[in-house]
C-alpha positions in Angstrom: 35.0 36.9 6.7 36.4 33.7 7.3 36.2 31.0 4.5 33.0 29.2 4.7 31.0 31.7 6.7 28.4 34.3 6.0 25.7 36.2 7.8 21.9 35.4 8.0 19.1 36.7 10.3 18.8 34.2 13.3 15.3 34.5 13.4 12.5 36.4 11.4 12.6 40.0 11.1 9.3 40.8 13.5 11.2 39.0 16.3 14.8 40.5 15.7 13.0 44.1 15.6 10.5 43.6 18.8 8.5 45.2 16.4 5.2 43.7 15.0 4.6 47.0 12.7 7.7 46.3 10.8 7.7 48.3 7.5 8.1 46.4 4.6 10.9 48.4 3.0 13.2 48.0 6.2 16.7 47.5 5.4 17.1 44.1 6.9 21.0 44.1 6.8 20.7 45.7 10.3 19.5 42.6 11.8 22.2 40.0 10.5 24.0 38.2 13.1 26.7 40.2 14.4 28.8 37.0 14.6 29.3 35.0 11.1 27.7 31.9 10.8 29.2 28.8 8.9 27.5 28.1 5.5 30.1 25.5 3.8 33.3 25.2 2.4 32.1 24.4 -0.9 32.2 26.7 -4.0 28.2 25.8 -4.3 25.8 26.2 -1.9 25.1 22.4 -1.8 26.4 20.1 0.8 26.3 16.3 1.8 25.5 17.2 5.2 28.9 15.7 6.5 29.1 17.9 9.5 25.8 15.7 10.8 26.0 12.5 12.7 24.4 10.8 10.0 26.0 11.8 6.8 24.5 11.8 3.2 26.3 12.1 0.0 23.4 14.3 -1.8 21.7 16.4 0.7 21.1 19.9 0.2 21.1 22.2 -2.8 19.8 26.1 -3.2 19.6 27.9 -5.9 17.6 31.0 -6.9 14.5 29.8 -8.9 13.3 27.0 -11.2 15.2 28.5 -14.3 18.5 28.5 -12.7 20.6 25.6 -13.9 22.9 25.0 -10.8 23.3 26.0 -7.0 24.7 29.7 -6.3 28.8 29.7 -6.5 31.3 31.8 -5.1 34.6 30.8 -5.4 36.0 32.4 -2.3 33.8 30.3 -0.5 32.8 33.8 1.8 29.1 33.9 2.0 28.6 37.6 2.9 25.8 39.6 0.8 23.3 42.3 1.0 19.8 41.2 2.1 18.5 43.2 -0.6 20.2 40.7 -3.1 19.2 37.3 -4.8 22.2 36.0 -3.2 21.7 36.5 0.4 18.3 35.0 0.1 20.0 31.9 -1.2 22.8 32.1 1.8 19.7 32.7 4.5 17.9 29.9 2.6 20.6 27.4 2.9 22.0 28.3 5.9 18.9 27.5 8.1 18.3 24.3 6.3 21.5 23.1 7.2 20.7 24.5 10.8 17.6 22.1 11.0 18.8 19.2 8.9 21.6 18.9 11.6 19.2 18.9 14.5 16.8 16.5 12.3 19.8 13.7 11.8 21.4 14.3 15.2 18.3 13.3 16.7 17.5 11.0 14.7 20.8 9.1 15.7 20.1 9.6 19.2 16.2 8.0 18.4 17.7 5.1 16.7 20.2 4.3 19.4 17.2 5.0 22.1 15.3 2.0 20.4 17.9 -0.1 21.6 19.0 1.2 25.1 15.4 1.1 26.2 13.9 -2.4 24.1 10.9 -2.1 22.8 9.3 -2.9 19.7 10.3 -0.1 17.2 9.6 0.9 13.8 12.8 1.6 13.0 14.3 -0.7 10.6 17.3 -2.9 11.7 19.7 -1.7 9.6 18.4 2.0 8.9 21.9 3.4 10.2 24.1 0.7 10.2 27.3 0.4 8.2 25.9 -3.1 6.4 22.8 -1.6 5.1 23.0 -1.6 1.3 21.3 1.8 1.3 22.8 3.7 3.9 21.3 6.9 2.8 17.7 4.8 2.9 16.0 7.8 5.2 17.2 10.6 2.8 16.3 10.6 -1.2 19.5 8.5 -1.7 19.3 9.5 -5.4 19.3 13.7 -5.0 19.7 16.3 -2.9 17.1 18.4 -1.2 16.4 21.4 -3.5 15.3 24.7 -2.5 14.5 27.9 -4.7 14.6 30.5 -2.9 12.6 33.1 -4.3 10.1 31.2 -6.3 7.7 33.5 -8.6 4.8 32.2 -6.3 2.6 34.8 -4.4 1.7 34.1 -1.1 3.0 30.3 -1.5 5.6 28.4 -0.6 5.5 24.5 -0.6 7.3 21.4 -0.5 6.7 18.9 -3.8 7.6 15.6 -2.6 7.6 13.9 -6.4 10.4 16.3 -7.2 12.1 16.5 -3.6 12.0 20.6 -4.0 11.3 23.3 -1.8 9.8 26.6 -2.9 9.8 29.9 -1.1 7.5 32.7 -2.5 6.5 36.4 -1.6 4.3 38.4 -0.5 1.2 39.6 -2.7 0.8 42.7 -0.7 4.3 44.0 -0.4 6.2 42.1 -3.3 9.7 43.1 -1.3 8.8 40.6 1.5 10.0 37.4 0.4 9.5 34.1 2.6 13.2 33.1 2.7 13.4 36.4 4.9 11.4 33.8 7.5 13.4 31.5 8.9 10.0 29.9 10.2 8.8 29.5 7.2 11.9 27.4 5.9 11.5 25.4 9.1 8.0 24.6 8.1 9.1 23.6 4.6 11.6 21.5 5.9 9.2 19.7 8.1 7.4 18.5 5.0 10.5 17.0 3.9 11.5 15.3 6.8 7.7 13.8 6.7 8.4 12.7 3.7 11.8 11.2 4.4 10.5 9.3 7.3 6.9 8.3 6.2 9.3 6.3 3.2 12.1 5.4 5.9 11.0 1.8 6.1 10.1 1.6 2.6 13.6 2.8 1.1 15.2 0.9 3.4 13.5 -2.7 2.2 13.5 -1.4 -1.6 9.8 -0.8 -1.9 9.1 1.7 -4.6 6.2 3.2 -4.3 6.2 6.5 -1.5 3.9 7.0 1.1 2.4 10.6 1.7 1.1 12.4 4.2 -2.0 13.5 2.7 -3.4 13.0 -0.5 -6.1 15.4 -1.3 -6.7 19.0 -1.3 -8.3 18.2 2.4 -7.7 15.6 4.1 -6.8 15.0 8.1 -3.4 13.3 6.8 -2.8 16.6 5.2 -3.9 18.6 8.6 -1.5 16.7 10.6 1.2 17.4 8.3 0.8 21.2 8.1 0.6 21.3 12.4 3.6 18.9 12.4 5.3 21.0 9.9 4.5 24.3 12.2 6.0 22.1 15.1 9.1 22.2 13.6 9.6 26.0 13.9 8.7 25.1 17.8 11.7 22.8 17.4 14.2 25.1 16.5 13.5 28.2 18.3 10.9 27.0 21.1 8.6 29.9 20.5 4.9 29.5 19.8 4.0 31.3 16.8 5.0 30.7 13.0 5.7 33.0 10.0 4.8 36.5 11.9 6.7 38.3 9.0 6.4 35.8 6.1 2.6 35.1 6.7 1.3 37.4 9.5 2.7 40.9 8.9 0.8 42.0 5.5 -1.5 38.9 4.9 -2.7 38.2 7.9 -1.8 34.1 7.9 0.7 33.5 10.6 -0.7 30.8 13.3 -0.1 30.3 17.1 0.8 27.0 18.6 -0.2 28.0 21.8 -3.6 28.9 23.8 -2.2 31.6 25.5 -1.3 33.6 22.3 -3.0 36.9 21.9 -3.9 36.4 18.5 -6.4 33.7 19.4 -10.3 34.4 19.6 -12.0 35.5 23.3 -12.6 32.3 24.9 -9.6 29.9 24.1 -7.1 29.6 26.9 -4.8 26.7 27.9 -7.2 25.1 30.6 -8.8 21.6 30.2 -12.0 23.4 29.2 -10.8 25.9 26.8 -8.1 23.8 24.7 -8.3 24.3 20.9 -10.1 20.8 20.8 -11.2 18.7 18.0 -13.3 18.6 16.1 -14.8 22.2 17.4 -12.0 23.9 15.8 -11.1 22.4 12.7 -12.7 25.3 10.7 -10.8 27.9 12.8 -8.6 30.6 11.4 -7.4 32.8 14.3 -6.7 35.5 11.8 -10.8 35.7 11.0 -12.2 33.6 13.8 -15.8 34.4 12.4 -15.4 32.6 8.7 -15.0 29.0 8.7 -12.6 27.6 6.6 -11.8 24.1 5.4 -8.4 24.3 5.3 -5.3 22.0 6.4 -3.4 24.8 7.5 -5.7 25.9 9.9 -7.2 22.3 11.1 -3.5 21.8 11.7 -3.3 23.9 14.6 -5.0 21.3 17.0 -2.1 19.3 16.5 0.7 21.7 16.8 -0.9 23.0 19.7 -1.2 19.6 21.4 2.6 18.6 20.4 3.5 22.0 22.4 1.4 21.1 25.2 2.8 17.4 25.3 6.6 19.2 25.4 5.4 21.5 28.1 3.8 18.4 30.2 6.8 16.4 29.7 9.2 19.5 30.8 7.0 19.6 34.0 6.6 16.1 35.2 9.9 14.6 33.9 11.9 17.8 35.4 13.6 18.2 31.8 14.8 21.1 30.0 12.2 22.4 27.3 15.0 21.4 24.5 15.3 17.9 26.2 11.5 17.4 26.0 11.1 18.6 22.6 13.9 15.9 21.6 11.8 13.3 23.3 8.8 13.8 21.4 11.1 14.3 18.2 11.9 10.9 19.1 8.2 10.0 19.1 7.2 11.4 15.9 10.4 9.4 14.2 8.6 6.2 15.7 5.4 7.1 14.6 6.1 8.8 10.9 7.9 5.3 10.2 5.0 3.3 10.8 2.0 5.2 9.3 4.1 5.4 6.0 4.9 1.4 5.9 4.6 -0.1 2.8 6.7 -3.2 3.5 3.2 -4.7 5.3 5.4 -5.2 8.4 5.3 -2.1 10.4 7.8 -2.9 13.0 10.9 -5.2 12.5 10.7 -8.9 12.9 6.8 -8.6 12.5 4.6 -9.8 9.3 1.8 -8.4 8.1 1.2 -6.1 10.8 0.0 -3.0 9.1 -1.5 -1.9 5.7 -2.7 -5.3 5.2 0.1 -6.9 2.4 2.6 -5.8 0.2 0.7 -6.1 -2.7 -2.4 -3.7 -1.1 -0.5 -1.3 1.2 -0.5 1.8 -0.9 -4.5 1.1 -1.2 -4.5 0.7 2.8 -2.2 3.9 3.1 -4.2 5.9 1.0 -8.0 5.1 1.0 -8.9 2.1 3.2 -7.3 2.7 6.8 -5.7 6.4 6.0 -3.8 8.6 8.6 -6.3 10.6 10.3 -6.4 12.4 13.7 -7.2 9.2 15.5 -4.8 7.0 14.1 -2.1 9.2 14.1 -2.9 10.2 18.2 -3.3 6.8 18.8 0.0 5.3 17.4 2.3 8.4 18.8 0.6 7.5 22.4 1.8 3.4 21.8 5.2 4.7 21.2 5.1 7.5 24.3 3.4 4.4 26.2 6.2 2.0 25.5 9.5 4.1 25.4 8.2 6.3 28.9 4.9 5.2 30.0 4.9 1.6 31.2 5.2 0.6 34.9 9.0 0.0 35.2 10.2 2.5 32.9 12.3 5.1 34.6 13.1 7.4 31.9 10.9 10.1 33.3 12.5 11.8 36.1 13.5 8.1 37.8 10.1 6.6 37.1 7.4 6.2 34.5 5.6 9.0 32.9 1.8 9.7 34.0 0.0 8.3 31.3 -3.4 8.9 33.4 -2.4 12.6 33.0 -1.7 12.3 29.6 -4.9 10.6 28.5 -6.3 13.9 30.2 -4.2 16.4 28.3 -5.0 14.1 25.2 -9.1 14.6 26.1 -8.5 18.3 26.7 -7.8 18.4 22.9 -11.0 16.1 22.1 -8.0 13.4 21.1 -8.2 10.7 22.8 -10.5 8.8 20.2 -9.2 5.2 20.4 -10.0 2.8 23.5 -6.4 0.9 23.7 -3.1 1.5 22.5 -3.6 -1.3 20.1 0.1 -3.0 20.6 -0.7 -5.8 18.9 -1.4 -3.9 15.6 -4.1 -4.8 12.6 -2.6 -8.2 11.4 -4.8 -11.2 10.4 -1.9 -13.4 12.6 -1.4 -11.6 15.4 -4.1 -8.5 15.9 -6.6 -8.9 18.3 -4.7 -11.7 20.0 -2.1 -9.5 22.2 -2.6 -7.7 25.5 -3.1 -4.2 24.6 -3.1 -1.4 27.0 -6.5 -0.1 27.7 -7.7 3.7 27.9 -9.0 5.0 31.2 -12.3 5.3 30.6 -12.7 7.7 33.3 -10.4 9.9 31.6 -12.5 10.5 28.3 -14.6 13.3 29.2 -14.2 15.7 26.6 -13.8 13.4 23.5 -17.0 12.4 22.2 -17.8 9.7 19.5 -20.9 8.9 17.5 -22.5 5.8 16.2 -22.2 5.7 12.4 -25.9 5.3 11.9 -26.1 8.6 12.4 -24.3 10.2 9.2 -27.0 9.7 6.2 -28.3 11.5 3.4 -30.1 14.7 3.8 -33.3 13.6 5.0 -34.9 17.3 4.5 -38.0 17.3 2.2 -36.7 18.2 -1.2 -32.9 18.0 -0.5 -30.6 16.3 -3.1 -29.1 12.8 -2.7 -25.9 14.3 -4.0 -24.6 17.3 -5.8 -23.6 16.5 -9.4 -21.0 18.6 -11.3 -20.4 18.0 -15.5 -20.2 21.4 -16.7 -17.5 20.8 -19.4 -15.0 23.7 -18.1 -15.0 23.0 -14.6 -14.7 19.1 -15.7 -11.6 19.8 -17.9 -10.0 21.8 -15.4 -10.6 18.9 -12.5 -9.2 16.1 -14.7 -6.2 18.3 -15.9 -5.4 19.1 -12.1 -5.8 15.5 -10.7 -3.5 14.4 -13.9 -1.0 17.0 -13.2 -0.9 16.4 -9.6 -0.4 12.4 -10.1 -3.7 11.5 -8.2 -4.8 9.7 -11.4 -2.8 8.5 -14.8 -5.3 9.4 -17.0 -9.2 8.2 -17.5 -10.7 5.7 -20.1 -10.3 6.3 -24.1 -14.0 5.8 -24.0 -14.4 9.0 -22.7 -13.3 11.9 -25.6 -10.6 14.1 -25.0 -11.8 17.6 -24.2 -15.0 16.1 -23.0 -17.5 17.3 -25.5 -20.3 15.3 -24.1 -20.4 17.0 -20.8 -23.3 19.1 -21.2 -23.9 21.1 -17.8 -27.3 19.8 -17.0 -26.3 18.7 -13.3 -27.2 15.1 -14.0 -25.1 12.4 -15.2 -25.0 11.6 -18.8 -23.6 9.0 -21.1 -19.7 9.9 -22.4 -19.0 12.4 -19.5 -16.6 12.5 -16.7 -18.6 13.8 -13.8 -17.6 14.7 -10.0 -20.1 13.4 -7.1 -20.6 14.9 -3.5 -22.6 13.2 -1.6 -25.2 15.4 0.3 -24.1 13.9 3.8 -26.0 14.8 7.1 -25.2 14.6 10.8 -28.6 13.7 12.5 -26.6 13.1 15.7 -26.1 16.1 18.8 -22.4 16.2 18.7 -20.3 17.4 15.6 -18.9 14.5 13.4 -15.3 15.1 11.8 -13.0 13.4 9.3 -15.9 12.3 7.2 -14.6 10.3 4.2 -16.6 8.5 1.3 -15.2 5.4 -0.2 -16.1 4.5 -3.7 -13.3 2.1 -4.3 -13.6 -1.9 -5.1 -14.6 -4.0 -1.8 -15.8 -7.4 -0.8 -19.4 -7.3 -1.8 -20.2 -10.2 -4.1 -20.2 -13.4 -4.8 -20.5 -15.8 -7.7 -20.9 -12.8 -9.8 -24.2 -11.5 -7.9 -24.1 -8.9 -5.2 -24.4 -9.9 -1.5 -27.5 -8.3 0.3 -26.0 -9.6 3.9 -24.8 -6.2 5.2 -26.4 -3.8 7.8 -28.4 -2.5 4.9 -30.3 -5.9 3.9 -29.6 -4.7 0.3 -30.4 -6.3 -2.2 -32.8 -8.6 -1.2 -33.0 -12.0 -2.7 -35.8 -11.0 -4.7 -34.0 -8.1 -6.2 -31.0 -10.1 -7.0 -28.8 -10.9 -4.0 -26.5 -14.2 -3.9 -28.0 -17.1 -2.3 -26.4 -17.0 1.5 -28.7 -20.3 2.4 -25.9 -22.7 3.1 -23.3 -20.3 3.9 -21.0 -21.2 7.0 -19.0 -17.6 7.0 -16.1 -19.6 7.1 -15.2 -20.1 3.6 -13.7 -18.0 0.9 -16.2 -16.7 -1.5 -18.9 -16.6 0.9 -20.9 -13.2 1.4 -20.2 -13.4 4.9 -16.7 -14.3 4.6 -14.2 -11.3 4.2 -11.2 -11.6 2.0 -7.8 -11.3 3.6 -5.9 -10.3 0.8 -7.8 -7.8 -1.0 -9.4 -10.4 -3.1 -6.0 -12.2 -4.2 -6.6 -15.0 -1.9 -8.3 -18.3 -3.6 -11.9 -18.1 -4.5 -12.2 -14.1 -3.1 -12.7 -11.6 -5.3 -13.4 -7.9 -4.8 -15.9 -5.9 -6.9 -16.5 -2.1 -8.2 -19.1 -0.5 -6.1 -21.6 0.3 -8.8 -24.2 -1.9 -9.7 -27.0 -1.7 -12.5 -30.5 -2.6 -12.7 -31.7 -5.1 -15.1 -34.7 -6.9 -16.2 -35.1 -10.5 -16.2 -38.5 -12.8 -16.3 -40.8 -9.2 -16.6 -38.9 -8.4 -13.2 -35.8 -6.1 -12.5 -32.9 -7.0 -10.4 -29.5 -5.5 -9.2 -26.8 -7.1 -11.1 -22.8 -6.2 -11.7 -22.6 -4.4 -15.1 -21.0 -7.3 -17.0 -25.0 -8.3 -16.9 -26.1 -5.1 -19.1 -23.1 -5.7 -21.3 -24.1 -9.0 -21.9 -28.0 -8.1 -22.3 -27.4 -5.5 -25.0 -24.8 -7.0 -26.9 -21.8 -4.8 -26.1 -18.3 -5.8 -27.2 -16.2 -5.9 -24.3 -13.6 -3.9 -26.2 -16.4 -1.0 -25.7 -16.1 -1.2 -21.6 -14.4 1.6 -20.0 -11.5 -1.0 -19.1 -11.1 -2.0 -22.8 -10.7 -5.8 -23.5 -9.0 -7.7 -20.7 -10.3 -5.2 -18.2 -13.0 -5.6 -15.5 -16.1 -5.7 -17.3 -18.4 -5.2 -13.9 -17.2 -1.8 -14.4 -18.1 -1.7 -18.2 -20.5 1.4 -18.0 -20.2 3.3 -14.5 -16.4 3.2 -13.0 -15.1 5.3 -10.4 -11.9 6.7 -11.3 -9.0 4.8 -9.2 -7.1 7.5 -7.4 -10.0 9.7 -7.3 -12.3 7.6 -5.6 -12.7 8.8 -2.3 -14.1 12.4 -1.0 -13.4 13.9 2.2 -15.6 16.4 4.4 -14.1 18.2 7.5 -16.8 18.5 9.6 -20.5 18.4 9.7 -22.2 20.2 12.9 -25.1 18.7 14.8 -28.6 18.6 12.7 -26.7 19.7 9.3 -25.0 18.9 6.2 -21.4 19.7 5.0 -22.8 22.7 3.5 -24.7 24.1 6.0 -21.7 23.4 8.6 -18.9 25.3 6.1 -20.8 28.1 4.4 -24.3 28.2 6.3 -25.9 27.7 3.5 -27.0 24.9 1.2 -24.8 25.5 -2.0 -21.2 25.9 -1.0 -18.2 25.6 -3.0 -16.9 22.5 -3.6 -13.0 21.5 -3.7 -11.5 18.4 -5.2 -11.6 17.1 -2.1 -15.5 17.0 -1.6 -16.0 15.0 -4.8 -15.3 11.3 -6.0 -14.8 11.3 -10.0 -16.9 9.2 -12.5 -16.7 8.1 -15.6 -19.5 7.5 -18.0 -19.9 5.0 -20.7 -21.2 6.4 -23.7 -22.8 3.1 -24.7 -25.0 3.4 -21.6 -28.8 3.5 -22.7 -30.3 6.4 -21.6 -32.7 5.8 -18.6 -30.8 3.1 -17.0 -30.6 2.9 -13.1 -27.6 2.3 -11.3 -26.8 1.9 -7.8 -23.1 2.7 -6.1 -22.7 1.2 -2.7 -20.6 3.4 -1.2 -19.0 2.9 2.2 -18.8 5.8 4.5 -17.1 6.5 7.9 -15.8 9.6 10.2 -13.1 10.2 12.7 -14.3 10.5 16.0 -16.9 7.4 15.0 -18.1 5.0 18.0 -18.2 1.9 15.8 -16.0 2.3 12.5 -12.4 1.6 14.0 -13.2 -0.9 17.1 -14.5 -4.2 17.2 -17.1 -4.7 20.0 -17.1 -8.5 19.3 -13.4 -9.0 19.8 -13.0 -11.6 22.7 -9.6 -10.6 24.1 -10.5 -6.9 24.8 -14.2 -6.1 26.3 -13.7 -2.7 25.0 -12.9 -3.4 21.6 -9.6 -4.0 19.9 -9.3 -2.5 16.8 -10.4 -3.8 13.7 -8.2 -6.0 11.6 -6.4 -4.6 8.3 -8.4 -7.0 6.4 -11.5 -6.0 7.7 -11.3 -2.5 5.6 -11.9 -4.3 2.7 -15.6 -5.2 3.7 -18.8 -3.2 5.3 -18.7 -4.1 9.3 -16.5 -0.8 9.7 -18.6 1.4 7.6 -22.0 3.1 6.9 -23.0 1.7 3.6 -25.2 4.4 1.4 -26.6 3.7 -1.4 -26.3 6.3 -4.0 -29.0 5.6 -7.1 -29.0 7.4 -10.2 -30.6 7.5 -13.7 -28.3 7.9 -16.4 -30.4 10.6 -18.6 -29.5 11.8 -22.1 
């Protein structure tokens, strides 16, 4: 064995043995590479990745588990071990981490060069790979290596932790001798998540912006689904095979996933033709291992994206006369550009532009997380834009001497139900330049399988006797939920007005003083087409004027007699007016954003709707007893939806059904944290007080939630500008009214 070399598995044991019934106790030594593989010349399993085209000072480190202080050491620098040993698991993990990181870096370098040679508005920062860049490793984590625990004590789990920049590789609960590190495709998948995190924050680190973007913020959301599908795709990038984790996940626990419709694991009726693709939103709940059981899970929803990405590689290979590996690198370039733009928190998105994405830098994280997050529509639109700019526009010659066939591409996208946008939105969403440019319009005749639905057709379940919402307030469940939200970093904590241990949570399925509760709207799809990517927003928005609620939105609530602000002299052009939406999420002069929950108060022998500070004044409560305390926002003195837990998501609503009926076939499914938004209830609320929370709702395949039909420059409707997501127009407003009872 030469210094620096060792032996690893070139693929997972199922593939190497060509035996899909391989026994768990098989001696894996027989499948090791016959030739040695370079591992590292260091004494420890850690490397600066200085063999790549883009060196990083602190790059990769592998240790046995979380209790290991340092990486595996071998003074001889010879990395040959028996496959049954803990040492071999670490070498196997390290070897494949290095291989995929070399691929990532080399393609990243060529992608950066491409932006200059082709000439288009790129999302790569100017100094991203420049020697003059003060942050030369801004594309990486800069201060620490990507660390992997080769054998986590985690049954049936492998994961990437972005806050710790850590990969954990667990084991199979059915056959404990099967370790996920034995399957290189699982390593590639988790590395894919790490690369997504690196790319999503490439512009942020380059600019010195400290908040971090994530691809997915909840137990289930569409960004997380896209992330899982693309992580599977990283396995395809490395081995050009269209199945993921045959050994680690598939052999004993039936969780492997295909990436091509011709895979035999798929249910009958799925095939690689335009009518039978794994389309959105039909297959969002589809597990090919158990196709008759719908499941709301990011991994299986992500299959739609992984299948589309593989199909795009094949289409490029065919139409551009490229080798499949070359087509794969082109798609990697598109992903790099897409991630850099989608994760941007500098509010520029593209070098040289101002307020191009995510409103302003002060509010970019809120926009990225809640107001305009990544979903299937946004991801495919941005990816498609970069495909158009680099290969699809007239005059481009990169695809076999001509431009790539964008009509054919739109038809491919449509076959997956993903032609969800009306134009490629080249002009972005800023107030200064959005809606002012010339956007390439999608050819209407290419939209056959993709169906969009009016937002008016989502509503509270109209069935007689149906609940308006499901309330979760039993103490044990809410203590567990609160701890999970805090540990995950989703919320920093809750008001000190809510006592530790939640002693007032009484489990009566109602909202009572002193409680911490979860709320899930009982939404209903009143159309004949599935709705998907449903999002309920409880964050502050621009719906008040001079301390009174506006009644100028589509629901005309409240009326003037019910306490609405006076709009009789408004022109719609002055900050502070109900018909003027804040351009800076309340930071602009004369504008403000308000909490969503109003309260009903008595005045002159009548009742009206008001913000909560009026009730505080009416009952003489000192503002130090408000949920936010003295100096906080007394307009959310009594009811506050917790920031960070201020949205809920639902994968899919089938036609004429609720989410519960779609997912479980009944009316009482198990809810996950993503289906709930969480609310603090002040102990000082007089029992019998009525509140109304003006929640905003939209969904991904919505006809009128994303593009503005009134834009003059594009008769099909350019995308809404970023600031408009601080108002009501892109949303369906649903008023959730409830009485606080003792």
